[in-house]
N, CA, C and O atoms as CSV, one atom per row, in Angstrom:
chain,resi,resn,atom,element,x,y,z
A,1,UNK,N,N,101.277,51.075,30.450
A,1,UNK,CA,C,100.991,51.712,31.711
A,1,UNK,C,C,101.949,52.875,31.986
A,1,UNK,O,O,101.535,53.918,32.492
A,2,UNK,N,N,103.224,52.694,31.651
A,2,UNK,CA,C,104.210,53.755,31.859
A,2,UNK,C,C,103.865,54.980,31.004
A,2,UNK,O,O,103.997,56.118,31.452
A,3,UNK,N,N,103.426,54.730,29.774
A,3,UNK,CA,C,103.023,55.822,28.890
A,3,UNK,C,C,101.885,56.619,29.504
A,3,UNK,O,O,101.893,57.850,29.475
A,4,UNK,N,N,100.900,55.912,30.062
A,4,UNK,CA,C,99.751,56.580,30.664
A,4,UNK,C,C,100.177,57.439,31.852
A,4,UNK,O,O,99.675,58.550,32.021
A,5,UNK,N,N,101.088,56.943,32.665
A,5,UNK,CA,C,101.582,57.714,33.814
A,5,UNK,C,C,102.280,58.985,33.358
A,5,UNK,O,O,102.071,60.057,33.926
A,6,UNK,N,N,103.106,58.861,32.334
A,6,UNK,CA,C,103.805,60.033,31.818
A,6,UNK,C,C,102.820,61.032,31.217
A,6,UNK,O,O,102.950,62.240,31.412
A,7,UNK,N,N,101.840,60.517,30.487
A,7,UNK,CA,C,100.835,61.380,29.871
A,7,UNK,C,C,100.082,62.167,30.939
A,7,UNK,O,O,99.874,63.372,30.798
A,8,UNK,N,N,99.676,61.485,32.000
A,8,UNK,CA,C,98.945,62.150,33.079
A,8,UNK,C,C,99.837,63.199,33.742
A,8,UNK,O,O,99.360,64.285,34.072
A,9,UNK,N,N,101.111,62.899,33.941
A,9,UNK,CA,C,102.031,63.860,34.552
A,9,UNK,C,C,102.186,65.094,33.670
A,9,UNK,O,O,102.146,66.219,34.169
A,10,UNK,N,N,102.362,64.896,32.367
A,10,UNK,CA,C,102.502,66.013,31.446
A,10,UNK,C,C,101.220,66.832,31.406
A,10,UNK,O,O,101.268,68.062,31.392
A,11,UNK,N,N,100.094,66.168,31.387
A,11,UNK,CA,C,98.805,66.852,31.378
A,11,UNK,C,C,98.623,67.682,32.654
A,11,UNK,O,O,98.131,68.808,32.592
A,12,UNK,N,N,99.010,67.141,33.790
A,12,UNK,CA,C,98.883,67.867,35.055
A,12,UNK,C,C,99.762,69.118,35.052
A,12,UNK,O,O,99.322,70.182,35.488
A,13,UNK,N,N,100.992,69.001,34.568
A,13,UNK,CA,C,101.890,70.156,34.500
A,13,UNK,C,C,101.295,71.216,33.583
A,13,UNK,O,O,101.295,72.400,33.923
A,14,UNK,N,N,100.789,70.805,32.428
A,14,UNK,CA,C,100.198,71.757,31.490
A,14,UNK,C,C,98.989,72.458,32.111
A,14,UNK,O,O,98.817,73.665,31.943
A,15,UNK,N,N,98.172,71.719,32.815
A,15,UNK,CA,C,96.985,72.292,33.452
A,15,UNK,C,C,97.370,73.315,34.517
A,15,UNK,O,O,96.834,74.423,34.534
A,16,UNK,N,N,98.293,72.954,35.401
A,16,UNK,CA,C,98.700,73.873,36.461
A,16,UNK,C,C,99.406,75.102,35.896
A,16,UNK,O,O,99.240,76.207,36.413
A,17,UNK,N,N,100.189,74.915,34.842
A,17,UNK,CA,C,100.864,76.046,34.211
A,17,UNK,C,C,99.850,77.008,33.615
A,17,UNK,O,O,99.966,78.221,33.792
A,18,UNK,N,N,98.864,76.481,32.916
A,18,UNK,CA,C,97.868,77.361,32.299
A,18,UNK,C,C,97.009,78.041,33.344
A,18,UNK,O,O,96.609,79.189,33.154
A,19,UNK,N,N,96.715,77.366,34.443
A,19,UNK,CA,C,95.951,78.009,35.512
A,19,UNK,C,C,96.741,79.140,36.141
A,19,UNK,O,O,96.179,80.187,36.460
A,20,UNK,N,N,98.039,78.942,36.323
A,20,UNK,CA,C,98.893,79.997,36.867
A,20,UNK,C,C,98.936,81.195,35.948
A,20,UNK,O,O,98.863,82.335,36.406
A,21,UNK,N,N,99.054,80.950,34.648
A,21,UNK,CA,C,99.088,82.051,33.684
A,21,UNK,C,C,97.757,82.787,33.669
A,21,UNK,O,O,97.726,84.015,33.584
A,22,UNK,N,N,96.659,82.046,33.751
A,22,UNK,CA,C,95.343,82.674,33.776
A,22,UNK,C,C,95.187,83.523,35.022
A,22,UNK,O,O,94.641,84.625,34.959
A,23,UNK,N,N,95.657,83.025,36.147
A,23,UNK,CA,C,95.581,83.792,37.393
A,23,UNK,C,C,96.398,85.084,37.277
A,23,UNK,O,O,95.944,86.150,37.693
A,24,UNK,N,N,97.594,84.984,36.714
A,24,UNK,CA,C,98.445,86.168,36.556
A,24,UNK,C,C,97.774,87.192,35.650
A,24,UNK,O,O,97.820,88.390,35.928
A,25,UNK,N,N,97.154,86.730,34.572
A,25,UNK,CA,C,96.476,87.651,33.666
A,25,UNK,C,C,95.284,88.301,34.347
A,25,UNK,O,O,95.010,89.483,34.143
A,26,UNK,N,N,94.576,87.519,35.160
A,26,UNK,CA,C,93.427,88.070,35.862
A,26,UNK,C,C,93.864,89.128,36.867
A,26,UNK,O,O,93.136,90.093,37.103
A,27,UNK,N,N,95.034,88.960,37.458
A,27,UNK,CA,C,95.546,89.906,38.436
A,27,UNK,C,C,96.106,91.166,37.781
A,27,UNK,O,O,96.266,92.183,38.457
A,28,UNK,N,N,96.405,91.125,36.495
A,28,UNK,CA,C,97.052,92.246,35.828
A,28,UNK,C,C,98.561,92.136,36.001
A,28,UNK,O,O,99.069,91.131,36.498
A,29,UNK,N,N,99.253,93.155,35.596
A,29,UNK,CA,C,100.704,93.112,35.705
A,29,UNK,C,C,101.159,93.709,37.028
A,29,UNK,O,O,100.404,94.427,37.685
A,30,UNK,N,N,102.372,93.416,37.410
A,30,UNK,CA,C,102.938,93.997,38.622
A,30,UNK,C,C,103.851,95.166,38.279
A,30,UNK,O,O,104.614,95.641,39.120
A,31,UNK,N,N,103.763,95.623,37.037
A,31,UNK,CA,C,104.584,96.755,36.638
A,31,UNK,C,C,104.332,97.957,37.542
A,31,UNK,O,O,105.268,98.654,37.932
A,32,UNK,N,N,103.072,98.195,37.872
A,32,UNK,CA,C,102.672,99.387,38.608
A,32,UNK,C,C,102.832,99.131,40.106
A,32,UNK,O,O,101.875,98.745,40.776
A,33,UNK,N,N,104.017,99.340,40.621
A,33,UNK,CA,C,104.314,99.040,42.011
A,33,UNK,C,C,104.522,100.257,42.891
A,33,UNK,O,O,104.424,100.148,44.113
A,34,UNK,N,N,104.800,101.394,42.318
A,34,UNK,CA,C,105.225,102.525,43.136
A,34,UNK,C,C,104.549,103.819,42.685
A,34,UNK,O,O,105.094,104.565,41.872
A,35,UNK,N,N,103.369,104.071,43.218
A,35,UNK,CA,C,102.682,105.327,42.932
A,35,UNK,C,C,102.441,105.594,41.460
A,35,UNK,O,O,102.552,106.738,41.019
A,36,UNK,N,N,102.113,104.565,40.685
A,36,UNK,CA,C,101.837,104.748,39.273
A,36,UNK,C,C,103.063,104.680,38.386
A,36,UNK,O,O,102.962,104.924,37.183
A,37,UNK,N,N,104.225,104.354,38.948
A,37,UNK,CA,C,105.460,104.263,38.175
A,37,UNK,C,C,105.901,102.805,38.098
A,37,UNK,O,O,105.961,102.114,39.115
A,38,UNK,N,N,106.204,102.347,36.904
A,38,UNK,CA,C,106.597,100.952,36.703
A,38,UNK,C,C,107.940,100.647,37.351
A,38,UNK,O,O,108.814,101.508,37.447
A,39,UNK,N,N,108.078,99.443,37.779
A,39,UNK,CA,C,109.284,98.859,38.389
A,39,UNK,C,C,110.020,99.832,39.312
A,39,UNK,O,O,111.242,99.974,39.279
A,40,UNK,N,N,109.203,100.491,40.136
A,40,UNK,CA,C,109.697,101.392,41.190
A,40,UNK,C,C,110.597,102.510,40.659
A,40,UNK,O,O,111.476,102.996,41.371
A,41,UNK,N,N,110.374,102.912,39.412
A,41,UNK,CA,C,111.102,104.040,38.853
A,41,UNK,C,C,112.467,103.710,38.276
A,41,UNK,O,O,113.214,104.611,37.893
A,42,UNK,N,N,112.804,102.421,38.210
A,42,UNK,CA,C,114.094,102.048,37.629
A,42,UNK,C,C,113.996,101.971,36.111
A,42,UNK,O,O,112.930,101.689,35.563
A,43,UNK,N,N,115.090,102.218,35.452
A,43,UNK,CA,C,115.190,102.216,33.992
A,43,UNK,C,C,115.341,100.775,33.508
A,43,UNK,O,O,116.378,100.158,33.754
A,44,UNK,N,N,114.324,100.215,32.817
A,44,UNK,CA,C,114.424,98.824,32.373
A,44,UNK,C,C,115.484,98.608,31.292
A,44,UNK,O,O,116.029,97.510,31.181
A,45,UNK,N,N,115.780,99.615,30.512
A,45,UNK,CA,C,116.782,99.480,29.452
A,45,UNK,C,C,118.178,99.391,30.065
A,45,UNK,O,O,119.035,98.673,29.551
A,46,UNK,N,N,118.408,100.110,31.149
A,46,UNK,CA,C,119.727,100.108,31.803
A,46,UNK,C,C,120.113,98.722,32.301
A,46,UNK,O,O,121.299,98.397,32.369
A,47,UNK,N,N,119.120,97.897,32.651
A,47,UNK,CA,C,119.427,96.525,33.067
A,47,UNK,C,C,120.171,95.788,31.956
A,47,UNK,O,O,121.037,94.955,32.223
A,48,UNK,N,N,119.827,96.101,30.717
A,48,UNK,CA,C,120.453,95.440,29.568
A,48,UNK,C,C,121.727,96.144,29.112
A,48,UNK,O,O,122.710,95.488,28.767
A,49,UNK,N,N,121.712,97.459,29.109
A,49,UNK,CA,C,122.849,98.199,28.547
A,49,UNK,C,C,123.965,98.445,29.554
A,49,UNK,O,O,125.132,98.548,29.175
A,50,UNK,N,N,123.610,98.539,30.842
A,50,UNK,CA,C,124.616,98.819,31.865
A,50,UNK,C,C,124.757,97.692,32.877
A,50,UNK,O,O,125.610,97.744,33.763
A,51,UNK,N,N,123.908,96.664,32.738
A,51,UNK,CA,C,123.898,95.536,33.686
A,51,UNK,C,C,123.796,96.025,35.130
A,51,UNK,O,O,124.443,95.486,36.028
A,52,UNK,N,N,122.980,97.045,35.335
A,52,UNK,CA,C,122.855,97.623,36.659
A,52,UNK,C,C,121.463,98.232,36.819
A,52,UNK,O,O,120.788,98.553,35.841
A,53,UNK,N,N,121.056,98.380,38.074
A,53,UNK,CA,C,119.800,99.050,38.380
A,53,UNK,C,C,120.067,100.552,38.447
A,53,UNK,O,O,120.809,101.021,39.310
A,54,UNK,N,N,119.458,101.296,37.534
A,54,UNK,CA,C,119.659,102.746,37.451
A,54,UNK,C,C,118.294,103.411,37.576
A,54,UNK,O,O,117.359,103.057,36.857
A,55,UNK,N,N,118.178,104.368,38.480
A,55,UNK,CA,C,116.915,105.091,38.629
A,55,UNK,C,C,116.655,105.954,37.400
A,55,UNK,O,O,117.563,106.574,36.846
A,56,UNK,N,N,115.391,105.976,36.992
A,56,UNK,CA,C,114.989,106.821,35.884
A,56,UNK,C,C,114.636,108.218,36.371
A,56,UNK,O,O,114.591,108.477,37.574
A,57,UNK,N,N,114.386,109.111,35.423
A,57,UNK,CA,C,114.052,110.501,35.739
A,57,UNK,C,C,112.722,110.865,35.083
A,57,UNK,O,O,112.394,110.385,33.998
A,58,UNK,N,N,111.971,111.718,35.760
A,58,UNK,CA,C,110.664,112.156,35.246
A,58,UNK,C,C,110.765,112.746,33.843
A,58,UNK,O,O,109.874,112.534,33.020
A,59,UNK,N,N,111.837,113.481,33.559
A,59,UNK,CA,C,111.945,114.127,32.242
A,59,UNK,C,C,112.139,113.130,31.101
A,59,UNK,O,O,112.047,113.499,29.930
A,60,UNK,N,N,112.405,111.869,31.441
A,60,UNK,CA,C,112.559,110.827,30.415
A,60,UNK,C,C,111.505,109.738,30.629
A,60,UNK,O,O,111.827,108.549,30.640
A,61,UNK,N,N,110.263,110.144,30.795
A,61,UNK,CA,C,109.196,109.168,31.056
A,61,UNK,C,C,108.493,108.763,29.762
A,61,UNK,O,O,108.566,109.449,28.742
A,62,UNK,N,N,107.811,107.624,29.845
A,62,UNK,CA,C,107.056,107.094,28.705
A,62,UNK,C,C,105.886,106.288,29.269
A,62,UNK,O,O,106.066,105.505,30.202
A,63,UNK,N,N,104.704,106.473,28.716
A,63,UNK,CA,C,103.532,105.701,29.136
A,63,UNK,C,C,103.423,104.447,28.269
A,63,UNK,O,O,103.474,104.516,27.041
A,64,UNK,N,N,103.271,103.301,28.934
A,64,UNK,CA,C,103.072,102.033,28.229
A,64,UNK,C,C,102.209,101.147,29.107
A,64,UNK,O,O,102.482,100.994,30.297
A,65,UNK,N,N,101.181,100.570,28.536
A,65,UNK,CA,C,100.207,99.723,29.222
A,65,UNK,C,C,99.581,100.444,30.420
A,65,UNK,O,O,99.321,99.841,31.461
A,66,UNK,N,N,99.347,101.739,30.248
A,66,UNK,CA,C,98.688,102.518,31.280
A,66,UNK,C,C,99.549,102.829,32.492
A,66,UNK,O,O,99.043,103.265,33.526
A,67,UNK,N,N,100.846,102.607,32.366
A,67,UNK,CA,C,101.771,102.822,33.479
A,67,UNK,C,C,102.915,103.711,33.004
A,67,UNK,O,O,103.370,103.595,31.866
A,68,UNK,N,N,103.374,104.595,33.878
A,68,UNK,CA,C,104.498,105.463,33.538
A,68,UNK,C,C,105.814,104.726,33.805
A,68,UNK,O,O,106.019,104.166,34.881
A,69,UNK,N,N,106.701,104.737,32.804
A,69,UNK,CA,C,108.035,104.146,32.900
A,69,UNK,C,C,109.052,105.278,32.896
A,69,UNK,O,O,108.912,106.230,32.128
A,70,UNK,N,N,110.069,105.189,33.740
A,70,UNK,CA,C,111.097,106.223,33.822
A,70,UNK,C,C,112.422,105.688,33.276
A,70,UNK,O,O,112.729,104.502,33.399
A,71,UNK,N,N,113.187,106.578,32.679
A,71,UNK,CA,C,114.459,106.204,32.047
A,71,UNK,C,C,115.535,107.203,32.433
A,71,UNK,O,O,115.257,108.379,32.666
A,72,UNK,N,N,116.760,106.721,32.495
A,72,UNK,CA,C,117.888,107.575,32.862
A,72,UNK,C,C,118.244,108.542,31.740
A,72,UNK,O,O,118.741,109.639,31.996
A,73,UNK,N,N,117.991,108.137,30.500
A,73,UNK,CA,C,118.337,108.978,29.349
A,73,UNK,C,C,117.211,108.957,28.327
A,73,UNK,O,O,116.370,108.058,28.327
A,74,UNK,N,N,117.207,109.947,27.469
A,74,UNK,CA,C,116.233,109.991,26.373
A,74,UNK,C,C,116.467,108.834,25.407
A,74,UNK,O,O,115.516,108.294,24.841
A,75,UNK,N,N,117.717,108.455,25.217
A,75,UNK,CA,C,118.025,107.335,24.317
A,75,UNK,C,C,117.427,106.038,24.847
A,75,UNK,O,O,116.899,105.244,24.069
A,76,UNK,N,N,117.500,105.810,26.155
A,76,UNK,CA,C,116.900,104.609,26.737
A,76,UNK,C,C,115.384,104.644,26.587
A,76,UNK,O,O,114.764,103.626,26.282
A,77,UNK,N,N,114.788,105.811,26.802
A,77,UNK,CA,C,113.340,105.958,26.624
A,77,UNK,C,C,112.933,105.627,25.193
A,77,UNK,O,O,111.954,104.914,24.973
A,78,UNK,N,N,113.671,106.135,24.235
A,78,UNK,CA,C,113.340,105.901,22.832
A,78,UNK,C,C,113.521,104.434,22.446
A,78,UNK,O,O,112.741,103.901,21.656
A,79,UNK,N,N,114.535,103.786,22.993
A,79,UNK,CA,C,114.749,102.358,22.723
A,79,UNK,C,C,113.585,101.539,23.280
A,79,UNK,O,O,113.107,100.608,22.632
A,80,UNK,N,N,113.136,101.889,24.477
A,80,UNK,CA,C,112.002,101.198,25.085
A,80,UNK,C,C,110.728,101.440,24.282
A,80,UNK,O,O,109.968,100.506,24.023
A,81,UNK,N,N,110.496,102.676,23.893
A,81,UNK,CA,C,109.281,103.013,23.137
A,81,UNK,C,C,109.211,102.246,21.827
A,81,UNK,O,O,108.123,101.885,21.376
A,82,UNK,N,N,110.360,101.993,21.214
A,82,UNK,CA,C,110.397,101.266,19.947
A,82,UNK,C,C,110.111,99.774,20.128
A,82,UNK,O,O,109.494,99.152,19.263
A,83,UNK,N,N,110.561,99.197,21.253
A,83,UNK,CA,C,110.401,97.757,21.499
A,83,UNK,C,C,110.188,97.477,22.989
A,83,UNK,O,O,111.072,96.910,23.632
A,84,UNK,N,N,109.041,97.861,23.551
A,84,UNK,CA,C,108.853,97.692,24.994
A,84,UNK,C,C,108.914,96.234,25.462
A,84,UNK,O,O,109.412,95.962,26.555
A,85,UNK,N,N,108.423,95.307,24.663
A,85,UNK,CA,C,108.440,93.899,25.070
A,85,UNK,C,C,109.865,93.365,25.216
A,85,UNK,O,O,110.096,92.405,25.951
A,86,UNK,N,N,110.802,93.974,24.530
A,86,UNK,CA,C,112.205,93.552,24.619
A,86,UNK,C,C,112.801,93.891,25.986
A,86,UNK,O,O,113.675,93.175,26.475
A,87,UNK,N,N,112.332,94.981,26.605
A,87,UNK,CA,C,112.946,95.478,27.834
A,87,UNK,C,C,112.098,95.303,29.091
A,87,UNK,O,O,112.643,95.243,30.193
A,88,UNK,N,N,110.788,95.222,28.947
A,88,UNK,CA,C,109.918,95.105,30.119
A,88,UNK,C,C,110.081,93.728,30.760
A,88,UNK,O,O,110.407,92.756,30.078
A,89,UNK,N,N,109.855,93.647,32.069
A,89,UNK,CA,C,109.918,92.333,32.723
A,89,UNK,C,C,108.954,91.352,32.061
A,89,UNK,O,O,107.846,91.730,31.681
A,90,UNK,N,N,109.362,90.130,31.926
A,90,UNK,CA,C,108.546,89.100,31.297
A,90,UNK,C,C,107.383,88.714,32.194
A,90,UNK,O,O,107.470,88.850,33.415
A,91,UNK,N,N,106.312,88.242,31.614
A,91,UNK,CA,C,105.133,87.738,32.322
A,91,UNK,C,C,104.534,88.789,33.244
A,91,UNK,O,O,104.005,88.463,34.307
A,92,UNK,N,N,104.617,90.056,32.835
A,92,UNK,CA,C,104.053,91.125,33.630
A,92,UNK,C,C,104.783,91.363,34.945
A,92,UNK,O,O,104.274,92.054,35.827
A,93,UNK,N,N,105.950,90.802,35.069
A,93,UNK,CA,C,106.724,90.938,36.284
A,93,UNK,C,C,106.554,89.770,37.250
A,93,UNK,O,O,107.238,89.705,38.272
A,94,UNK,N,N,105.654,88.854,36.934
A,94,UNK,CA,C,105.467,87.671,37.764
A,94,UNK,C,C,106.529,86.634,37.432
A,94,UNK,O,O,107.007,86.580,36.298
A,95,UNK,N,N,106.903,85.813,38.401
A,95,UNK,CA,C,107.813,84.693,38.128
A,95,UNK,C,C,107.077,83.693,37.246
A,95,UNK,O,O,105.872,83.486,37.392
A,96,UNK,N,N,107.812,83.080,36.337
A,96,UNK,CA,C,107.155,82.115,35.443
A,96,UNK,C,C,107.173,80.727,35.993
A,96,UNK,O,O,106.661,79.805,35.359
């Protein structure tokens, strides 16, 4: 009986988790929050390299997933372009 209770609990968690992920995918990503610019114009690479929120600049922009991303430097833009999944917010910006 204890096994069955645990199994049902695990199954319920898996079901609700997958429904949440499906809902998030149906909604699209939240990257595009500010007039067509991802993450309100902040440089996603700077979060990793400078541990700080740094505004990006138009001259260092890059299009990814149909959204414009801004970067403080050309080097940050190039790092993002090479590996966007490494720097972009996880789960499309939704909490997991």
